[in-house]
N, C-alpha and C positions, 0 to 999 in steps of 0.2 A: 477410389483409394483416398483416404483422408491423409493430409500432410500437415503435421503440426510443427511449427517453428521450434528449433532447438537453440539454447543459448550457446554463445561462443565461450568456451572455458576461460580464455584469456580476458575477454571483456568482462565476463561475469566476476572474476576475481579482482580485476582492476576496479570495477565499480564498487565492490564491497570494501576493498582495501583503501581506496581514496576516500570513501565515505567515513570509515572509522578513523583514519588519520586526520582528516579534516576536522572531525569532532574534537579530537584531542588537542590539536593546535588552536582551534577556535576557543576551547576552554581555557588554554593557557593565556591566550590573548585577552580574554574577558577578565580573567583573574588579575592580570597585570593592570588592566584598566580600572577595575573596580577598587582595588586597594590603593590606587594612585601610585604611579611609577616613582615619584620623588621620595616616597616613604621607604623604598627599597634601596635607595642609593647609600653607599658607604664611601669612606675615603679611597678604598681600593676599587670600588665599582661606582664611578661617577654617575650622576643623574642622566647625562646625555646617553650613556651606554645602555642604561635600562630602557630609556625612551626609544632608542634605536632598536632594541630587541623587540619591544612592543610593536613598533611599526613593521619590522621585518616579519614577525609572526603573522600579522594581519595580511601582509602582501602574500605570504606563503599560503595562507588559508584561501585567498582568492585564486591562486594558481591551481591548488589542489582541487578546489571546488569546480573550476573550469574542466579539469580532467575528469572529475566525478560525473559531471553533466554530460560530457562528450562520450564517455564510455557507456553511460546509460542509454543515450540516444542511439549510438551505433549498434548496440546489442539488440537484435531484432526479436528476441524472445518476448519481451514485454513491450506493448505498444506505447512507447514514450517518444513524443516528438520534441524538437528543440523548443517550439512554442510552449509546450507544457512545462518546460523548465523555467520559463520566464513569466508566463501568464498563469496566475494561480487558479486551481480548481476547475480546469477545463479539460483535463486529460481523461482517457478511457481506462487507465490503470490506476486503481486506488486514488481517485481524483482528490478526495479531501486531504489525504496524508501526503500525496505527492505535491499538492498545492501548498502545503506548509513549507516544503523544500523550496518551492518557487518564491515564496514570501521571504525566506531567509536569504536567498540569492539576491532578490531585489533590494533588500535592506543593505547588504554588503556592497552592491553596485552603487547605491546612493551614497554610501560612505566614501567609496573610492572617488567617485565623480566630484563630490563636494570637497574632498581633500585636494584634488588637483586644482580647483578654483578657489581655494581657501582665502587667498588674499583679496579676491574680488568679492567673495561672499561675506566676509567679515567674521570675526572670531565668535561672536554670540550666535549667529545663525549656524555656523559650522558646528559649534559645540552642541547645539540642540539636535542636529542631525546625528552627530557622533554618539550621543547618549541614546537616541532612538534606535541606532543600529545595534545596541546591545540586546534589543529584543530578538535579534536573529538567533541568539544562542538557545533560549528555551524553545523557539519555533523549530530550530534544527534538531533538538532532542526529540520533540514530538514527531517530526518527520522521520527520523531514524527508527524510532520504535514502531511507528505506524506503517512505514513503507518497506523498511529493510527486511530482507529474508532471514537475517541472523539475530533479530531483535530479542528473541526469546532464548537464544543459545547462551550457555553459561558464560563463555568468555566475553561476548558482546554485552551481556547484561551487567557483568562485573565492570566492564569498561565504562558503560553508561552511568552506573552508580558512582564510580570513582569521579567521573566528570561532574556529576551533580553535587557530590560531596565537596569537591574543590571550590566550585562556584558558591555554594552555600556558605562554606567557611570564609571565603573572601567577603561576601556580603555581610556576614555576621561580624567580621572584623571591622568592616567599614562602619556599620551601625554602632558598634561599641566605642569606636574612637572618633568618628567624624561628627560634625555638627554638634558641638558640646552645648550650645544654647537652645537646641531644638529637641527637647526630650520627647514631646508628643509625636513629632515626626518620626523619630527613631523607634518609638514603641509601635507606631502604626506600621512601619517598615518590617519590624520583627514579626508582628502578627501576620502580615501579608505573606512573608516567607514561609511561615509554618502552614498557613492555609493552602498555599500553592503546592507545597511539598505533599501534604496529605491528599489533595485533589489529584496530584500526579500519580501517587501510589495507587489510589482507588481506580483511576482510569486505566493504568497499566495492568492491574490485576484482572479487571473486567474486560479489557480490550486486547492488546497485543499478546499478553501472557496467558490469555484464556484460550480454550480449544476453538478451532474453526475460524481463527482470525483471518486466514487467507480469503475465505469466502465472504466473511462479514465486512471486510475492509474495502471491498470493491474490486477484487481481482476478477478479470474477465473469465467467464465460464470455460472458454476454450483452453485457458492455461490450467485451470483446475482439473479439467478432463485429462489434459496431457500428463498431469502429475499423478493421476489416480493410480494406486498400486495395483499391480496385476494379482499377486498373491493377497488374498483378503480373507479375514475371518468374518463370515456373514451371519454370525449368531444374532438372533433377534434382539433389538435394543429394548430397554424397559418401556419406552413409549411407542414401540412399533415403528412403522414406516415414517410416521410424523416426526421422528427424531432425526431423519435423514439416513442416507446410506450411500455407499460408493463401492466400486469394484468393476470386474469385467462383465460384459454382456455378450450373449450370443442369440441369434434368432434368424428370422426369415424376412424376405422382402417380396412383396407381391405388387406387380404393376398392372394396371388395367384402366378402365374408364367407367364413369357413371352413366346413368341412362341419358343424361343431358349431353354427353360427349366430353365432359371434363376429364382430364387425365387424373388418375389417382395412384398414389404410392402408399402402400400400407406396410408398416414395420411391426413385427411382433417380437419383442426382445425379452430375454429372461436373465435375471440374476438368481442366486440361490434363494433369495428372499422375495423378490418382486417380479411381476410381469408388467412390462411397459408397452403400450400400444400407441403408435403414432400413425395418424392418417393425414395425408397431404393431398389437397386438390388444387388444380390449376391448369396451366398450359404446359403441354408436354415439351421436353427438350430433346435434341438429337441424341444426347448421351443416355437417355432413358430416365432422366429425372423430371422435375416439374418446377415451373415458376409458380410459387405458392400464392393462391388466392384465398384459400380457406384451410383450416386445420382442426384436428381434434386429438387430444392426448388423454390417455387414462393410465393410472398406476394403481396396482393393487397387490396384495400378497399372492405369491405364486399358487395357482390352483384355486383361487377364490375370486369373488366378484371384485370389480374395481372399487377402490375407496376414494381415489382422487380423480378429478376431471378438470380439464383446462384446454389450453391451446398453445401452439408454438409461438414464442415471442421473438425468435430470431433464427434464421436459417442461412447458413453460410457454408456452401459446399456440403461436406458430410458432417458438419458440426451443427447440432440441433440444440436450441435452448427453449425450454417450455416452462410455463407457470401453471401449476395445478393446485386445486383446493378440495378439501373434503366438505361434506355437509356440516360437520362440526366446526368449521372455520379454520382448520389447520391448513397451512400453505407450504408447498414445496417448490423450490426452484430446481429444475432438472436440467442438467447439461449432458449431452451425449456426444462423444467423439467416435465416429464409426468408420469401419472399413467394409466396403461392399464388394462382393465377388459373386456375380450372377444373382441367384435368389437367396444367397446367404449373407448374413451381417454379423460383424463382431466389433468389439471395441471396449470402451469404458463409459461408465456413468458416474456422475456426481449429483446427488440430490441433497439439498440443504434446506432446513426449515427457514422460513422468512415471512415477510409481510406482503400483502397484495401490492401490485404496482411495480 
């Protein structure tokens, strides 16, 4: 019997909510900092009040970010450790995009620590760290789009666009009014802003907003399998099986041994479109399974010869991950989440096109 972890609804919504609110407050803090707080002061709103608002927003961002990290770590659905939130690009869940979140957190922590020792550090050094900390905002935006489950949803996309527009307007205002004697620097800044915006739009359209981002972003196969829909339209895709497929599987399990005495487990699984055969060889276990030493996997259209051949890349309980390739060079990453009952097997499959390795 396969057991897949389920997300806690409370932690799930808290993680999403704190992430979205943190982005909004971080945007407000960055906008205040970029346009310089003294420019916003009026006789009714003195400079110290605006500066206090800027500091308060920054501290609130840190508090909410701590909550965001805590709920993400406590929710056992995605394999996110506390270390993954601090040390970039080492996690098992979307490592690159989660890593950007860790970078943003580290930059904010650097700002907080240097602010606490500002008098000993000196104004010049503190100011350099302070400006470097503004890099956490674009990094946080990339993290939110790349890792967040709601990045492509209308409301979250609108929120992200609004935050980007606010910071862009603040930077444009600063470039238009600041540094009057440095025309070349201002023009370079303006060109940089335009290039970064265009690059961001292209990346978002081809990345988080494009189909199959969950599998392409580094989501573990066991989570993709757990999310695979049971009702599925299994009509052939224009590129056949090479384009990938997903859905429920049913089949049989045969246990035996080879001539050399090695324990063998063979699974023959079917979807409406494909037949998947998995052969595992190794040392038998008391539960009827096998400690895998060798494997072979084939995938082909149902009722036809196998088109893809490969091996198991990871075996954990009743979750099987395999990498198979066709003679033409097409590659499929296959993930199976199975439930075994005697000689019968059922579950879900997710097969996504990819590159070898």
